[in-house]
C-alpha positions as CSV (number, residue, x, y, z in Angstrom):
1,M,-42.0,-27.4,-6.3
2,K,-38.9,-29.9,-6.0
3,W,-37.4,-28.4,-9.4
4,K,-37.7,-24.5,-7.2
5,W,-35.8,-26.1,-4.4
6,I,-32.9,-27.8,-6.6
7,F,-32.5,-24.1,-8.5
8,G,-32.5,-22.4,-5.5
9,L,-30.1,-24.5,-4.1
10,I,-27.9,-24.2,-6.8
11,A,-28.2,-20.8,-6.6
12,L,-27.0,-20.7,-2.9
13,Q,-24.1,-22.2,-3.7
14,V,-22.8,-20.2,-6.4
15,L,-23.2,-16.9,-4.3
16,S,-21.5,-18.9,-1.4
17,G,-18.7,-19.7,-4.2
18,C,-18.5,-16.2,-4.8
19,D,-18.5,-14.7,-0.9
20,Q,-15.5,-17.5,-0.7
21,K,-14.0,-16.4,-3.9
22,K,-14.3,-13.1,-2.7
23,T,-12.5,-13.6,0.6
24,S,-9.8,-15.5,-0.4
25,S,-9.1,-12.5,-2.7
26,T,-9.1,-10.4,0.2
27,T,-6.7,-12.4,1.7
28,D,-4.6,-12.9,-0.4
29,E,-4.2,-9.7,-1.5
30,A,-3.3,-8.6,2.1
31,S,-0.5,-11.9,2.3
32,S,0.4,-10.6,-0.8
33,K,2.1,-7.2,0.7
34,L,5.6,-6.7,1.8
35,E,5.7,-6.8,5.2
36,L,7.8,-4.4,7.0
37,M,9.4,-3.6,10.3
38,V,10.8,0.0,11.1
39,V,12.8,0.8,14.6
40,N,11.5,4.8,14.5
41,Y,8.3,6.5,13.0
42,P,10.2,8.4,10.1
43,L,11.2,4.8,8.6
44,K,7.4,4.2,8.8
45,Y,6.9,7.5,7.6
46,F,9.1,6.9,4.6
47,A,8.4,3.2,3.8
48,E,4.4,4.0,3.6
49,R,5.3,7.4,1.7
50,I,7.5,4.6,-0.8
51,G,5.8,1.2,-0.8
52,G,1.9,2.9,-1.0
53,D,-0.3,-0.4,-1.0
54,L,2.5,-2.9,-2.2
55,V,3.5,-3.0,1.8
56,E,2.5,-3.4,5.3
57,V,4.6,-1.7,7.9
58,Q,4.9,-2.0,11.6
59,F,6.2,0.4,14.1
60,P,5.8,-1.4,17.5
61,A,7.4,1.0,19.6
62,P,4.8,2.8,22.5
63,G,3.5,6.0,22.0
64,D,5.4,7.2,25.2
65,T,8.4,5.9,24.5
66,D,11.7,7.1,23.0
67,P,11.8,4.5,20.2
68,A,16.2,4.6,20.4
69,Y,15.8,3.1,24.2
70,W,13.1,1.5,23.8
71,T,13.6,-2.4,23.9
72,P,11.3,-5.1,22.7
73,G,9.7,-7.8,24.2
74,E,10.3,-11.7,23.0
75,E,7.1,-11.4,20.8
76,T,8.1,-8.6,19.3
77,V,11.5,-9.5,18.4
78,T,9.7,-12.2,16.7
79,V,7.5,-10.2,14.5
80,F,10.4,-8.7,13.4
81,Q,12.4,-11.8,12.9
82,E,9.3,-13.1,10.8
83,A,9.4,-9.9,9.0
84,D,10.0,-9.9,4.7
85,M,12.4,-6.7,5.6
86,I,13.8,-4.8,8.7
87,L,14.2,-1.2,8.4
88,L,17.0,0.3,10.6
89,N,18.3,3.8,11.1
90,G,21.8,3.0,11.6
91,A,24.4,5.2,13.9
92,G,24.1,3.6,16.5
93,Y,20.3,3.8,17.0
94,A,18.0,1.0,18.5
95,Q,21.0,-1.0,20.9
96,W,18.5,-3.4,21.6
97,L,19.6,-4.8,18.2
98,N,22.8,-5.8,19.5
99,K,21.3,-8.3,21.9
100,V,19.1,-10.2,19.7
101,S,19.4,-12.4,16.7
102,L,17.7,-11.1,13.1
103,P,17.9,-12.4,9.9
104,P,21.0,-10.8,8.4
105,S,19.6,-10.8,4.7
106,K,16.5,-8.8,6.3
107,L,18.2,-6.0,7.3
108,V,18.7,-2.5,5.8
109,N,20.5,-0.1,7.2
110,T,18.6,3.0,5.4
111,T,21.9,5.6,6.1
112,Y,24.7,3.4,5.3
113,S,25.4,5.3,2.0
114,V,25.4,8.4,3.8
115,R,27.8,6.8,6.8
116,D,30.7,8.8,6.9
117,Q,28.3,12.1,7.8
118,Y,27.9,10.4,11.1
119,I,28.5,13.2,14.0
120,E,30.7,11.5,17.1
121,I,29.1,12.2,20.7
122,E,31.9,14.0,22.9
123,G,31.9,13.8,26.5
124,Q,28.4,11.7,26.5
125,T,26.7,11.8,29.8
126,T,23.9,9.7,31.2
127,H,20.8,10.8,32.3
128,T,16.9,9.9,33.0
129,H,13.8,10.8,31.1
130,G,10.8,8.9,30.6
131,P,9.9,5.3,31.0
132,E,13.4,4.1,29.5
133,G,14.8,4.9,32.6
134,K,18.4,5.9,32.9
135,H,21.0,5.9,29.8
136,A,23.7,7.9,27.9
137,H,23.1,8.9,24.2
138,G,25.7,6.6,22.1
139,E,29.1,7.5,20.7
140,L,27.0,8.5,17.6
141,A,24.2,11.4,17.3
142,F,21.6,9.4,15.5
143,T,18.6,11.8,14.7
144,T,19.9,11.7,11.3
145,W,16.8,12.4,9.7
146,L,16.7,15.9,11.0
147,D,18.5,16.9,7.8
148,P,16.5,16.8,5.5
149,G,19.3,15.7,3.1
150,L,19.7,13.0,5.4
151,A,16.1,12.2,5.2
152,I,16.4,11.8,1.6
153,A,19.3,9.2,1.9
154,H,16.8,7.0,4.0
155,A,14.0,7.5,1.7
156,D,16.2,6.5,-1.4
157,A,17.8,3.1,0.2
158,I,13.7,2.0,1.0
159,R,13.2,2.7,-2.3
160,K,16.5,0.6,-3.7
161,A,15.2,-2.1,-1.1
162,L,12.0,-2.4,-2.1
163,S,12.5,-2.3,-5.7
164,R,15.1,-5.2,-5.5
165,E,12.3,-7.2,-3.5
166,L,9.9,-6.0,-5.7
167,P,11.6,-5.6,-9.1
168,G,8.4,-5.8,-11.0
169,N,7.4,-2.4,-9.2
170,G,10.8,-0.2,-9.5
171,E,8.8,2.1,-11.3
172,Y,5.9,2.9,-9.1
173,F,8.2,2.8,-6.0
174,N,10.5,5.3,-8.1
175,E,7.7,8.2,-8.7
176,R,6.8,7.5,-4.9
177,F,10.0,8.5,-3.8
178,L,10.4,11.4,-5.8
179,S,7.2,12.9,-4.7
180,L,8.5,12.7,-1.0
181,K,12.0,13.7,-2.3
182,E,10.2,17.0,-3.6
183,E,8.6,17.7,-0.4
184,L,12.1,17.3,1.9
185,Q,14.1,19.3,-0.6
186,M,11.2,21.8,0.3
187,I,11.9,21.5,3.7
188,D,15.0,21.8,3.5
189,R,14.7,25.3,1.1
190,E,12.5,26.8,3.5
191,L,14.8,26.1,6.7
192,D,17.9,27.2,5.1
193,A,16.1,30.8,4.0
194,L,14.8,31.2,7.2
195,V,17.6,30.5,9.6
196,T,20.1,32.3,6.8
197,Q,18.1,35.8,8.2
198,I,19.8,35.8,11.3
199,P,22.9,33.4,11.1
200,D,24.8,34.4,14.3
201,E,21.5,33.6,16.3
202,L,22.6,31.8,19.5
203,L,20.3,28.9,20.3
204,V,20.3,26.2,23.8
205,F,18.8,22.8,23.0
206,S,17.1,21.3,25.7
207,H,18.5,18.0,24.8
208,P,21.4,16.8,22.3
209,V,19.2,15.0,19.8
210,Y,19.5,18.3,17.3
211,Q,23.2,17.4,16.3
212,Y,22.4,17.0,12.7
213,F,20.1,19.9,12.0
214,E,22.8,22.3,13.4
215,K,25.2,21.1,11.7
216,R,22.9,21.2,8.2
217,Y,22.4,24.6,8.9
218,A,25.5,25.9,10.7
219,L,23.2,27.0,13.6
220,H,25.0,28.2,16.8
221,G,24.1,26.1,19.6
222,K,24.6,24.6,23.1
223,S,22.8,21.3,24.4
224,V,21.8,20.6,28.1
225,H,19.9,18.1,29.3
226,W,16.4,19.3,30.5
227,E,12.7,17.8,30.0
228,P,9.6,19.3,28.8
229,D,7.7,18.0,31.5
230,Q,10.2,18.2,34.7
231,F,10.8,21.3,35.8
232,P,14.4,21.8,36.2
233,D,16.3,21.6,39.5
234,R,18.8,24.0,40.9
235,G,21.6,22.3,39.3
236,M,20.4,22.3,36.0
237,W,19.8,26.4,36.3
238,E,23.4,27.0,37.7
239,D,24.6,25.3,34.5
240,L,22.6,27.3,32.4
241,E,23.6,30.2,33.8
242,E,27.2,29.4,33.7
243,I,26.7,28.5,29.9
244,L,24.7,32.1,29.4
245,L,28.5,33.6,31.0
246,G,29.6,33.7,27.4
247,Y,27.1,32.8,25.6
248,P,24.3,35.0,25.8
249,A,21.4,32.8,23.9
250,K,18.0,34.2,23.3
251,W,15.9,31.2,22.9
252,M,15.9,27.5,24.0
253,V,14.5,24.9,21.6
254,W,12.6,22.2,23.3
255,E,11.7,18.5,21.8
256,G,7.8,19.2,23.5
257,E,6.0,22.0,24.9
258,P,7.9,22.4,28.6
259,L,5.8,23.3,31.1
260,T,4.8,26.9,31.7
261,Q,6.5,27.1,35.1
262,T,9.9,26.6,33.2
263,M,9.3,28.2,30.2
264,D,8.0,31.9,33.0
265,K,11.6,31.1,34.5
266,L,13.2,31.1,31.5
267,K,12.0,34.4,30.4
268,E,13.2,36.0,33.9
269,Y,16.7,35.4,31.8
270,G,15.8,36.7,29.0
271,I,15.4,33.7,27.1
272,G,12.0,32.4,25.1
273,S,11.1,28.8,24.3
274,I,10.9,27.3,21.0
275,V,9.0,23.6,20.1
276,F,11.0,21.7,17.2
277,H,9.8,18.1,17.5
278,P,12.4,15.7,16.5
279,C,9.8,13.3,15.3
280,G,11.2,10.1,16.3
281,N,7.7,8.5,17.3
282,T,4.5,8.8,16.0
283,P,3.1,12.4,16.0
284,E,-0.2,13.1,18.3
285,K,-1.1,15.2,15.0
286,G,-0.4,14.9,11.6
287,D,3.1,13.5,10.2
288,Y,6.3,13.7,9.2
289,I,5.8,16.3,6.6
290,S,3.4,18.2,8.4
291,V,5.3,18.4,11.9
292,M,8.9,19.3,10.0
293,Q,6.2,22.1,8.3
294,Q,5.4,23.0,12.2
295,N,8.7,23.4,13.4
296,I,9.7,25.5,10.5
297,Y,7.0,28.1,11.3
298,N,7.7,27.7,15.0
299,L,11.4,28.5,14.1
300,K,10.2,31.8,12.6
301,V,10.4,33.4,16.0
302,A,13.8,33.3,16.3
303,F,15.2,33.6,13.0
304,S,12.5,36.0,11.6
305,T,13.8,39.8,11.3
306,Q,10.6,40.9,11.8
307,K,10.1,38.6,14.9
308,E,8.0,38.7,18.1
309,T,10.0,39.5,21.6
310,D,7.4,38.5,23.9
311,F,8.9,34.8,23.8
312,S,5.4,33.2,23.0
313,F,5.0,29.9,21.0
């Protein structure tokens, strides 16, 4: 009986040691991942696609806010400061960055290589939408990722930064980048093929965030400041009427699905509604690629030569 007790104790210690080793291994594996912080969802998606199992990416902005105008609290700023790498959008995105101190060695401006393609905004106005309150769009347009070519530049900058940080994994990052690049190029080809069917289609954009998208595909567009979840006041309708006097647009492009009441009123002006989600924040369904594919599908009602005319989504 004594020997059985001793052998049992030894076996228990061995098993306990194995469990501790397994727990330690799991902890080491998690801690060995490169910790990244990002300022918008596209960067999170690109970083996860390229970094794979070697990175842990955090995007702390709330889902009900526009990350471009969100300001993190002190605790979240500390998380940014302690990260291994901080991926920035560039083009003046996330103004809070000018108000805090972040380690310069950890910052990666993912559009630095294409900064000569930034679009300057003229005649910016102050307006209100969402919990961010009143704000004015910056001197530069910042939704760079809506041009698939610039989205590839974002991704390539991330690939290079990860390869510098983890040089032994450059081939791994490159393979994953090339897979993402191919998908982005496919989106670019599909959009180009679609909009060139009716190159003179006139559009009204519900918000001035589509500048890079407009430029890439040479679209004809004018922007207003309308929110999908708010019915425009009389002044907004009058502004639209003034636009339409010399610009007979037939479609308004929205960031999100507008109120039925708004769509019905637009139909009275002969204007249909299309949703093209900018995808600056985490989508409710799918990911960056699937959202862009849905955007392409939504645009077909305006640009297809066989389009319907009932103004439905």
